[in-house]
C-alpha positions as CSV (number, residue, x, y, z in Angstrom):
1,M,-3.8,-16.4,-9.2
2,S,-1.4,-13.8,-7.8
3,T,-0.4,-14.2,-4.3
4,L,1.7,-11.0,-4.3
5,T,0.9,-7.5,-5.4
6,L,3.6,-5.0,-6.2
7,Y,2.7,-1.3,-6.0
8,G,5.0,1.2,-7.7
9,L,5.7,3.2,-10.8
10,T,5.8,1.5,-14.2
11,K,9.1,3.2,-15.2
12,C,10.8,3.0,-11.8
13,S,14.1,1.1,-12.3
14,T,13.8,-0.5,-8.9
15,C,10.2,-1.7,-9.6
16,I,11.5,-3.1,-12.9
17,K,14.3,-5.0,-11.2
18,A,11.9,-6.4,-8.6
19,R,9.4,-7.6,-11.3
20,Q,12.2,-9.2,-13.3
21,W,13.5,-11.0,-10.2
22,L,10.0,-12.3,-9.4
23,D,9.5,-13.5,-13.0
24,A,12.9,-15.2,-13.0
25,H,12.1,-17.0,-9.8
26,G,8.6,-18.0,-10.9
27,I,6.8,-16.0,-8.3
28,A,3.3,-15.0,-9.4
29,H,2.5,-11.4,-8.8
30,A,0.4,-8.5,-10.1
31,F,1.8,-5.0,-10.6
32,V,-0.2,-1.8,-9.9
33,D,1.0,1.6,-10.9
34,Y,-0.1,3.8,-8.1
35,R,-0.2,6.9,-10.2
36,D,-2.9,5.3,-12.3
37,H,-4.6,3.5,-9.4
38,P,-4.0,5.4,-6.1
39,L,-3.3,3.4,-3.0
40,D,-6.1,2.7,-0.7
41,P,-5.7,4.7,2.6
42,A,-6.4,1.5,4.6
43,L,-3.5,-0.2,2.8
44,L,-1.2,2.8,3.5
45,R,-2.2,2.8,7.2
46,D,-1.5,-1.0,7.5
47,A,1.8,-0.7,5.6
48,A,3.0,2.2,7.8
49,A,2.0,0.2,10.9
50,Q,3.8,-2.9,9.8
51,L,7.0,-1.0,8.7
52,G,7.3,1.0,11.9
53,G,5.8,4.3,11.0
54,W,5.1,6.6,8.1
55,E,8.8,7.6,7.9
56,K,9.6,4.0,6.9
57,L,6.9,4.0,4.1
58,V,7.9,7.4,2.6
59,N,11.1,7.8,0.7
60,R,12.5,10.9,2.5
61,A,15.7,10.8,0.4
62,S,13.8,11.3,-2.9
63,M,13.8,14.4,-5.0
64,T,10.0,14.6,-4.5
65,W,10.5,14.8,-0.7
66,R,13.3,17.3,-1.0
67,N,11.2,19.5,-3.3
68,L,8.4,19.8,-0.7
69,S,8.2,22.9,1.4
70,D,9.3,22.8,5.1
71,A,5.7,23.0,6.1
72,Q,4.8,19.9,4.0
73,R,7.7,18.0,5.3
74,A,6.6,18.8,8.9
75,V,3.7,16.4,8.6
76,S,3.0,14.7,11.9
77,D,-0.3,12.9,11.8
78,E,-2.0,10.2,9.8
79,A,-4.3,12.5,8.0
80,G,-1.4,14.7,7.0
81,W,0.6,11.7,5.7
82,L,-2.4,10.4,3.7
83,A,-3.0,13.8,2.1
84,L,0.7,14.2,1.2
85,I,0.8,10.7,-0.4
86,E,-2.4,11.4,-2.3
87,A,-0.9,14.6,-3.7
88,Y,2.5,13.1,-4.3
89,P,2.2,9.3,-4.8
90,A,5.9,9.1,-5.8
91,L,6.7,9.6,-2.1
92,V,5.9,6.0,-1.3
93,R,9.0,3.8,-1.3
94,R,8.9,1.4,-4.1
95,P,8.1,-1.2,-4.8
96,L,5.6,-1.7,-2.0
97,A,5.1,-5.5,-1.9
98,V,1.9,-6.9,-0.3
99,A,1.6,-10.7,0.1
100,A,-1.7,-12.5,0.1
101,D,-1.5,-12.7,4.0
102,G,-1.1,-8.9,4.1
103,E,2.6,-8.9,5.0
104,V,4.2,-5.8,3.5
105,G,7.7,-4.9,2.5
106,V,9.3,-1.9,0.7
107,G,12.2,-1.6,-1.7
108,F,14.1,-4.2,-3.6
109,S,17.3,-6.1,-3.1
110,E,18.1,-9.6,-4.3
111,K,19.2,-10.6,-0.8
112,A,16.0,-9.4,0.8
113,Y,13.8,-10.9,-1.8
114,T,15.6,-14.2,-1.6
115,K,15.1,-14.3,2.1
116,R,11.5,-13.2,2.0
117,F,10.4,-15.5,-0.8
118,D,12.7,-18.5,0.0
119,A,14.1,-18.5,-3.5
120,A,17.7,-19.4,-4.4
């Protein structure tokens, strides 16, 4: 039974590294490609709240973000963020890791994963 779910894109190099790290450390997880299975708005709301805002959940350095119009990037409310992510799922920082207890994290680094998952 998986205690961790990673949401991301199948061909994303960061998602691949995170999955390989979890496998190498024997940490059970499931992977969901959010282009094939869009993220639930409730999950997105919770993740944004835990991370400190929508700006922490969305990768504003990505080409996807930079290719948006100024009006699209001026989003300021929850409904706007949800609509933007629905239209452009690649905006979500990846991978989005959700533990069984609901704790979320974004991105991957060996140091952060070692700290979070108590692996050595």
